[in-house]
C-alpha positions as CSV (number, residue, x, y, z in Angstrom):
1,M,25.7,-18.0,24.5
2,V,29.2,-17.7,23.0
3,H,31.3,-15.1,24.9
4,H,33.4,-12.7,22.8
5,P,35.9,-10.8,24.8
6,D,36.2,-7.9,22.3
7,I,32.5,-7.1,22.7
8,F,32.7,-6.4,26.4
9,R,35.8,-4.2,26.3
10,P,35.2,-0.8,27.8
11,E,34.5,2.2,25.5
12,G,37.6,3.4,23.6
13,T,39.6,3.1,20.5
14,L,40.7,-0.2,19.0
15,T,44.2,-1.4,19.5
16,T,46.9,-1.1,16.8
17,N,46.9,-4.8,16.2
18,E,43.2,-4.9,15.8
19,N,43.3,-2.0,13.3
20,K,45.9,-3.9,11.3
21,N,43.9,-7.1,11.3
22,I,40.8,-5.3,10.2
23,K,42.6,-3.7,7.4
24,D,44.5,-6.7,6.2
25,D,41.8,-9.3,6.9
26,P,43.7,-12.3,5.7
27,I,40.7,-14.7,6.3
28,K,39.3,-16.2,3.2
29,K,35.9,-15.0,2.1
30,K,33.1,-17.3,3.0
31,P,30.1,-18.0,0.7
32,D,26.9,-16.1,1.5
33,T,24.6,-17.9,3.9
34,V,21.1,-19.1,3.1
35,F,19.8,-16.8,5.9
36,L,21.4,-13.8,4.3
37,Y,19.7,-14.7,1.0
38,F,16.4,-15.2,2.9
39,T,16.7,-11.7,4.5
40,V,17.6,-10.0,1.3
41,G,14.9,-11.8,-0.6
42,T,12.3,-11.0,2.0
43,V,13.0,-7.3,2.3
44,T,13.2,-6.8,-1.5
45,L,9.5,-7.8,-1.7
46,L,8.8,-4.4,-0.3
47,M,11.0,-2.8,-2.9
48,L,9.2,-4.9,-5.6
49,V,5.8,-3.4,-4.5
50,G,7.3,0.1,-4.5
51,C,8.8,-0.4,-7.9
52,T,5.4,-1.2,-9.5
53,T,4.9,2.6,-9.3
54,F,7.4,2.9,-12.2
55,G,5.3,0.7,-14.5
56,W,1.8,1.3,-13.2
57,A,1.2,4.3,-15.5
58,S,1.9,2.3,-18.7
59,P,-1.3,0.1,-18.6
60,A,-3.1,2.6,-16.4
61,V,-2.9,5.5,-18.8
62,I,-4.3,3.4,-21.6
63,K,-7.3,2.4,-19.4
64,L,-7.8,6.0,-18.2
65,K,-8.0,7.2,-21.9
66,S,-10.9,4.8,-22.6
67,E,-14.4,6.1,-22.9
68,N,-15.8,2.8,-21.5
69,P,-16.8,3.3,-17.9
70,D,-16.3,-0.4,-17.2
71,V,-12.6,0.1,-18.0
72,N,-12.1,3.7,-16.9
73,P,-13.1,4.4,-13.3
74,L,-13.1,8.2,-14.0
75,G,-16.0,7.7,-16.4
76,R,-14.3,9.9,-19.1
77,P,-11.0,10.0,-21.0
78,I,-8.1,11.6,-19.0
79,T,-6.7,14.8,-20.5
80,T,-3.0,15.4,-21.4
81,V,-2.6,17.9,-18.6
82,E,-4.1,15.3,-16.1
83,I,-1.7,12.7,-17.4
84,S,1.2,15.1,-16.6
85,L,-0.2,15.7,-13.2
86,L,-0.8,12.0,-12.4
87,A,2.7,11.1,-13.6
88,G,4.5,14.1,-12.1
89,M,2.7,15.3,-9.0
90,P,3.2,12.1,-6.9
91,V,6.9,12.1,-7.6
92,L,7.2,15.8,-6.9
93,S,5.3,15.5,-3.6
94,S,7.5,12.6,-2.6
95,L,10.3,15.1,-1.8
96,I,8.6,15.3,1.6
97,G,8.9,11.6,2.2
98,S,12.4,11.7,0.8
99,Y,13.5,14.1,3.5
100,I,11.6,12.8,6.5
101,L,11.2,9.1,6.3
102,P,14.9,7.9,5.9
103,R,15.6,9.7,9.2
104,L,13.3,7.3,11.0
105,A,16.0,4.6,10.4
106,D,18.2,6.3,12.9
107,I,15.4,6.8,15.5
108,I,13.4,3.5,15.5
109,G,15.7,1.3,13.5
110,R,16.0,0.2,9.9
111,K,13.7,-2.9,10.3
112,T,10.9,-1.2,12.2
113,S,10.9,1.7,9.8
114,L,10.4,-0.6,6.8
115,Q,7.6,-2.5,8.6
116,I,5.7,0.7,9.3
117,I,6.1,2.0,5.8
118,A,4.9,-1.3,4.4
119,I,1.6,-0.9,6.3
120,G,1.2,2.6,4.9
121,M,2.0,1.4,1.3
122,F,-0.7,-1.2,1.5
123,A,-3.3,1.3,2.6
124,S,-2.3,3.7,-0.2
125,I,-2.6,1.0,-2.9
126,V,-6.1,0.3,-1.6
127,G,-6.9,4.0,-1.9
128,I,-5.7,4.1,-5.5
129,A,-7.7,1.1,-6.4
130,F,-11.0,2.6,-5.2
131,S,-10.5,6.2,-6.4
132,S,-13.1,7.4,-8.9
133,E,-12.0,11.0,-9.2
134,I,-8.8,12.3,-10.7
135,Y,-7.9,14.3,-7.6
136,L,-8.4,11.2,-5.3
137,L,-6.2,9.3,-7.7
138,I,-3.4,11.9,-7.5
139,I,-3.6,12.1,-3.7
140,S,-3.5,8.4,-3.2
141,C,-0.6,8.0,-5.7
142,S,1.2,10.9,-3.9
143,L,0.9,9.1,-0.5
144,L,2.3,5.9,-2.0
145,F,5.2,7.7,-3.7
146,N,6.1,9.4,-0.4
147,L,6.2,6.1,1.4
148,F,8.2,4.5,-1.3
149,A,10.7,7.3,-1.1
150,G,11.2,6.1,2.5
151,V,11.9,2.6,1.3
152,W,14.2,4.0,-1.4
153,G,16.2,5.8,1.3
154,I,16.2,3.1,4.1
155,L,16.5,-0.2,2.2
156,P,20.0,0.5,0.7
157,I,21.2,1.4,4.2
158,Y,19.8,-1.8,5.6
159,L,21.3,-4.0,2.9
160,T,24.7,-2.3,3.2
161,E,24.8,-2.9,6.9
162,I,23.8,-6.6,6.8
163,C,26.3,-7.4,4.0
164,E,30.1,-7.5,3.8
165,D,32.6,-5.6,1.6
166,H,32.7,-8.4,-1.0
167,N,29.0,-8.8,-1.5
168,R,27.3,-5.5,-0.7
169,T,27.2,-4.3,-4.4
170,K,25.9,-7.7,-5.6
171,F,23.0,-7.6,-3.2
172,G,22.5,-3.9,-3.9
173,C,22.2,-4.7,-7.6
174,L,19.7,-7.5,-6.8
175,M,17.7,-4.9,-4.9
176,S,17.8,-2.7,-8.1
177,A,16.5,-5.7,-10.1
178,C,13.2,-5.0,-8.4
179,I,12.8,-2.0,-10.6
180,P,12.4,-3.9,-13.9
181,L,10.7,-6.8,-12.0
182,G,8.1,-4.3,-10.7
183,Q,7.6,-2.9,-14.2
184,L,7.3,-6.4,-15.7
185,Y,4.7,-7.2,-12.9
186,C,2.6,-4.2,-14.2
187,Y,3.1,-5.1,-17.9
188,V,1.8,-8.7,-17.3
189,F,-1.1,-8.0,-15.0
190,G,-2.1,-4.6,-16.2
191,P,-3.7,-5.3,-19.6
192,P,-6.0,-8.3,-18.7
193,F,-7.4,-6.9,-15.5
194,S,-9.6,-3.9,-14.6
195,L,-7.7,-0.9,-13.2
196,R,-9.0,-1.6,-9.7
197,D,-8.1,-5.3,-9.7
198,F,-4.7,-4.6,-11.3
199,T,-3.9,-2.0,-8.7
200,L,-4.8,-4.4,-5.9
201,I,-2.7,-7.1,-7.4
202,T,0.4,-4.9,-7.1
203,A,0.0,-5.1,-3.3
204,V,0.1,-9.0,-3.2
205,P,3.9,-9.3,-2.5
206,L,3.3,-7.3,0.8
207,V,1.4,-10.3,2.2
208,P,4.5,-12.6,2.5
209,F,6.6,-9.7,3.4
210,F,4.6,-8.9,6.6
211,G,5.0,-12.5,7.8
212,L,8.6,-13.4,6.7
213,F,10.3,-10.1,7.6
214,L,9.4,-10.8,11.3
215,F,12.3,-13.3,11.2
216,A,14.8,-11.0,9.7
217,P,17.4,-9.3,12.0
218,E,17.8,-5.6,12.7
219,S,20.9,-4.1,11.1
220,P,24.0,-5.0,13.2
221,V,25.4,-1.5,12.6
222,Y,22.2,0.1,14.0
223,L,22.2,-2.3,17.0
224,L,25.8,-1.5,17.9
225,S,25.2,2.2,17.4
226,K,22.6,1.9,20.2
227,G,25.0,0.1,22.5
228,K,23.3,-3.3,22.0
229,E,26.5,-5.3,21.6
230,E,25.1,-8.7,22.3
231,D,22.2,-8.2,19.9
232,C,24.7,-7.0,17.3
233,M,26.7,-10.2,17.6
234,K,23.5,-12.3,17.5
235,A,22.5,-10.7,14.3
236,L,26.0,-11.3,12.8
237,M,25.8,-14.9,13.9
238,K,22.5,-15.3,12.0
239,L,23.6,-13.5,8.9
240,R,27.1,-15.1,8.8
241,G,26.5,-18.4,10.5
242,N,29.2,-20.2,8.5
243,K,32.0,-18.1,10.1
244,L,34.2,-19.0,12.9
245,K,34.3,-17.1,16.2
246,T,37.4,-15.2,15.3
247,E,36.0,-14.2,12.0
248,L,32.8,-12.9,13.6
249,E,35.0,-10.9,16.1
250,I,36.8,-9.3,13.1
251,D,33.5,-8.4,11.5
252,F,32.2,-7.0,14.9
253,N,35.4,-4.9,15.2
254,K,35.0,-3.5,11.7
255,I,31.6,-2.2,12.6
256,K,33.0,-0.8,15.9
257,L,35.8,0.9,14.0
258,S,33.3,2.5,11.5
259,L,31.2,3.8,14.5
260,R,34.1,5.0,16.6
261,D,33.6,8.6,17.9
262,T,30.4,8.9,15.8
263,I,27.7,7.1,17.9
264,D,26.4,10.3,19.5
265,Q,27.0,12.5,16.6
266,K,24.0,14.0,14.7
267,T,24.5,14.8,11.1
268,D,22.4,17.2,9.1
269,L,23.0,18.3,5.5
270,T,24.9,21.4,6.5
271,T,27.4,19.3,8.6
272,L,27.7,16.8,5.8
273,V,28.7,19.4,3.2
274,K,31.3,20.9,5.6
275,I,33.3,17.6,5.7
276,R,35.5,17.1,2.7
277,E,35.1,13.4,2.2
278,S,31.3,13.5,2.7
279,R,30.9,16.5,0.4
280,I,32.8,14.7,-2.3
281,G,30.8,11.5,-1.5
282,L,27.6,13.5,-2.2
283,L,28.8,14.8,-5.5
284,I,30.0,11.4,-6.6
285,S,26.7,9.8,-5.5
286,M,24.7,12.3,-7.6
287,M,26.6,11.5,-10.8
288,P,25.2,8.0,-11.5
289,V,21.8,9.1,-10.2
290,S,21.9,12.0,-12.7
291,G,22.9,9.7,-15.5
292,Q,20.2,7.2,-14.6
293,Y,17.3,9.7,-14.8
294,L,18.6,12.0,-17.6
295,C,19.1,9.0,-19.9
296,G,15.3,9.0,-20.4
297,V,14.4,5.9,-18.5
298,P,11.4,7.5,-16.6
299,V,9.8,8.2,-19.9
300,M,10.8,5.0,-21.7
301,M,9.5,2.7,-18.9
302,S,6.5,4.6,-17.5
303,L,5.0,5.4,-20.9
304,L,6.4,2.5,-22.9
305,A,3.1,1.0,-24.1
306,P,1.6,4.4,-25.2
307,I,4.7,5.4,-27.0
308,F,5.1,2.3,-29.1
309,N,1.3,1.9,-29.7
310,G,1.8,5.2,-31.6
311,A,4.9,4.0,-33.4
312,S,3.1,1.5,-35.6
313,T,5.6,-1.3,-34.9
314,L,5.1,-4.9,-35.7
315,L,4.2,-5.7,-32.1
316,S,1.7,-4.1,-29.7
317,G,2.9,-1.7,-27.1
318,N,2.0,-4.0,-24.2
319,M,3.8,-7.0,-25.9
320,I,6.9,-4.9,-26.3
321,A,6.6,-3.8,-22.6
322,V,6.5,-7.4,-21.4
323,I,9.4,-8.5,-23.6
324,V,11.4,-5.5,-22.4
325,G,10.6,-6.2,-18.8
326,V,11.9,-9.8,-19.1
327,V,15.1,-8.7,-20.8
328,K,15.7,-6.0,-18.3
329,C,15.2,-8.3,-15.3
330,L,17.6,-10.9,-16.7
331,T,20.3,-8.3,-17.4
332,F,20.0,-6.7,-13.9
333,I,20.5,-10.1,-12.4
334,I,23.5,-10.9,-14.6
335,T,25.0,-7.5,-13.7
336,S,24.7,-8.2,-10.0
337,Y,26.9,-11.3,-10.4
338,I,29.6,-9.7,-12.5
339,I,29.8,-6.2,-11.0
340,E,32.4,-7.2,-8.3
341,R,34.7,-8.5,-11.1
342,T,34.3,-5.7,-13.6
343,G,34.0,-2.7,-11.3
344,R,31.5,0.2,-11.2
345,K,33.2,2.7,-13.5
346,P,33.7,0.6,-16.6
347,M,30.1,-0.6,-16.4
348,L,28.7,2.9,-16.1
349,V,30.7,4.1,-19.1
350,L,29.7,1.2,-21.3
351,S,26.0,1.5,-20.2
352,S,25.9,5.2,-21.0
353,V,27.4,4.8,-24.5
354,G,25.0,2.0,-25.3
355,S,22.0,3.9,-24.0
356,G,23.0,7.0,-25.9
357,L,23.3,5.1,-29.2
358,S,19.9,3.4,-28.8
359,T,18.0,6.6,-27.9
360,L,19.7,8.3,-30.9
361,L,18.3,5.5,-33.2
362,I,14.8,5.7,-31.6
363,G,14.8,9.4,-32.1
364,L,15.7,8.8,-35.8
365,Y,12.8,6.4,-36.3
366,F,10.3,8.9,-34.8
367,Y,11.7,11.7,-37.0
368,L,11.3,9.6,-40.1
369,K,7.8,8.8,-39.1
370,Y,7.1,12.5,-38.4
371,I,8.2,13.5,-41.9
372,D,6.4,10.6,-43.5
373,S,9.6,9.2,-45.0
374,V,9.1,6.5,-47.7
375,I,11.5,4.2,-46.0
376,I,9.6,4.1,-42.7
377,A,7.6,0.9,-43.7
378,K,10.9,-0.9,-44.0
379,L,12.2,0.2,-40.6
380,Q,9.4,-1.0,-38.2
381,W,12.0,-3.3,-36.7
382,L,14.3,-0.4,-35.7
383,P,12.5,0.9,-32.6
384,I,12.1,-2.7,-31.2
385,A,15.8,-3.5,-31.8
386,S,16.8,-0.1,-30.3
387,V,14.7,-0.7,-27.2
388,F,16.4,-4.0,-26.6
389,L,19.8,-2.3,-27.1
390,Y,18.7,0.4,-24.7
391,I,17.4,-2.0,-22.0
392,I,20.5,-4.2,-22.1
393,S,22.8,-1.2,-22.0
394,Y,20.9,0.6,-19.2
395,S,20.7,-2.6,-17.2
396,L,24.5,-3.1,-17.3
397,G,25.2,0.0,-15.3
398,L,22.8,3.0,-15.2
399,G,20.0,0.9,-13.8
400,P,21.5,-1.1,-10.9
401,I,24.6,0.8,-9.8
402,P,23.3,4.2,-8.8
403,Q,21.4,2.8,-5.8
404,C,24.5,1.1,-4.5
405,V,26.9,4.0,-4.7
406,P,25.5,6.3,-1.9
407,S,25.7,3.6,0.8
408,E,29.4,3.1,0.1
409,M,30.3,6.7,0.3
410,F,29.3,7.5,3.9
411,L,29.9,6.4,7.5
412,P,26.9,4.9,9.3
413,H,25.9,8.0,11.2
414,Q,25.9,10.0,7.9
415,R,23.9,7.5,5.8
416,S,20.3,8.5,6.6
417,T,21.0,12.2,5.9
418,A,22.9,11.4,2.7
419,H,20.2,9.1,1.5
420,S,17.5,11.6,2.3
421,F,19.3,14.2,0.1
422,I,20.1,11.7,-2.8
423,T,16.5,10.4,-2.8
424,A,15.1,13.9,-2.8
425,Y,17.4,14.8,-5.7
426,S,16.5,11.8,-7.7
427,N,12.8,12.3,-7.2
428,T,13.2,15.9,-8.3
429,L,14.7,14.7,-11.6
430,Y,12.1,12.0,-11.9
431,A,9.2,14.5,-11.3
432,F,10.7,17.0,-13.8
433,Y,10.8,14.4,-16.6
434,L,7.4,13.0,-16.1
435,L,5.8,16.5,-15.7
436,V,7.5,18.0,-18.7
437,Y,7.7,15.1,-21.2
438,P,4.1,14.8,-22.4
439,L,4.0,18.6,-23.0
440,L,7.5,18.8,-24.5
441,A,6.8,15.8,-26.8
442,E,3.7,17.6,-28.0
443,A,5.6,20.8,-28.6
444,I,8.9,19.7,-30.2
445,G,8.1,16.1,-31.1
446,T,9.0,12.7,-29.6
447,Y,12.1,12.4,-31.8
448,A,13.6,15.6,-30.4
449,C,13.0,14.3,-26.8
450,F,14.9,11.1,-27.5
451,W,17.8,13.0,-29.1
452,I,18.0,15.0,-25.9
453,F,18.2,11.8,-23.9
454,S,21.0,10.6,-26.3
455,G,23.0,13.7,-25.7
456,T,22.8,13.4,-21.9
457,C,23.9,9.7,-22.1
458,F,27.1,10.6,-24.1
459,A,27.8,13.5,-21.7
460,G,27.4,11.1,-18.8
461,A,29.9,8.6,-20.3
462,V,32.5,11.3,-20.5
463,A,31.9,12.3,-16.9
464,F,32.1,8.8,-15.6
465,Y,35.3,8.1,-17.4
466,Y,37.1,11.2,-16.1
467,V,35.5,11.8,-12.7
468,M,34.0,8.6,-11.2
469,P,36.4,6.7,-8.7
470,E,36.4,2.9,-8.5
471,T,35.4,1.4,-5.1
472,R,35.4,-2.3,-6.0
473,G,36.6,-4.4,-3.1
474,K,37.2,-1.5,-0.8
475,S,35.9,-1.3,2.8
476,I,33.9,1.7,4.0
477,M,36.9,3.0,5.9
478,E,39.2,2.6,2.8
479,I,36.7,4.5,0.7
480,Q,36.7,7.3,3.3
481,E,40.5,7.6,3.0
482,M,40.2,7.6,-0.7
483,L,37.7,10.5,-0.6
484,K,39.9,12.5,1.7
485,R,42.7,12.3,-1.0
486,Y,40.4,12.7,-4.0
């Protein structure tokens, strides 16, 4: 074993020289290792399975509306109220998982928590597949959403703590790419298979996850917070195996500095709100999450096929859903590789403006269809083009960035509490939209709903431009200092 003198220093603050070296860090950035890519790729398989929940309803609702018992396990068409309950109740109930499960990360570790949640998700998906009553379907979906809320809260913490300042947003955006990938997974396998087989297929990525994630390390930050200094260094050596001893020591001391005087602290939401920088961090973290959900994406992606089947477009709803899924995946991946050059703030502003314009046009199309305009036959291309504009715009910022922001805003001992709150907040917005949309669209029309989405997008662009700070290239400690002065 390589000995690192800094690791075995008695408890205490770091020296002035160390603090200066950590801040200046003149060592050239090293490329990301194969093992880091392996770890990120493996853990995101769990995210992929969870994100199929965002697209499962699109083909599932069509099957559940069928009168054919071979297609519809309920044996009867599902009602509008039941669609609202099936879409909204699981998300609403997941507030419980949002609050409880991320806290496991501080008790039993990030890696172990994710492994336990994965087992529960597998069991839940099997329950959904074999449900023949609407109440069983809602209960099984609610359990799955609760467990996925835990993944949503823990996985960004894990990725932040195994990455470095220069690549944490890139890998965070790659994690977010699982959202469109999970939806695409549903759009491809949903139509040709029965509801039972299709649901079971969504659990397939968990099989390699269970085997491969055994070789992934625990978070170095968590290990050091528990006093496991040697294990922390071993994890760093695996994740950053192309670095020299002195470089690894600097990385180790960065973690130690971020944990200084906080290892034994317990942080609840009340304590978090009392601290200026963490209070501001919460408000800033809520901004992109609000923009993400209020732009209409829960409706657009979850009910994409049913919406466009009713739009009388040139392509079927399922075909549009598949094309949209492919475009969205590619744009998310592109965003992950340019985000560190462009910054978070410009991408969020651009994304909001583009999303607002596209939802405005989609609303216009549905309005012309509603009033039986004579020009509607010549505009069947408009919703398709608008959807592509929406997906590209959304994927440039509102899609991938909101999941990355909270992990940057808080110290290690604050992250689980902060993520619990942010996850609960986002799930509340998500549940509200899915519960209200079917009823609201029936009451005021689809076109009016999309115009509401458009207005929130433009309002979000203004808020991002004037309020959102830029964190590109900054360390966690530098961000904390920035929040103190904000």
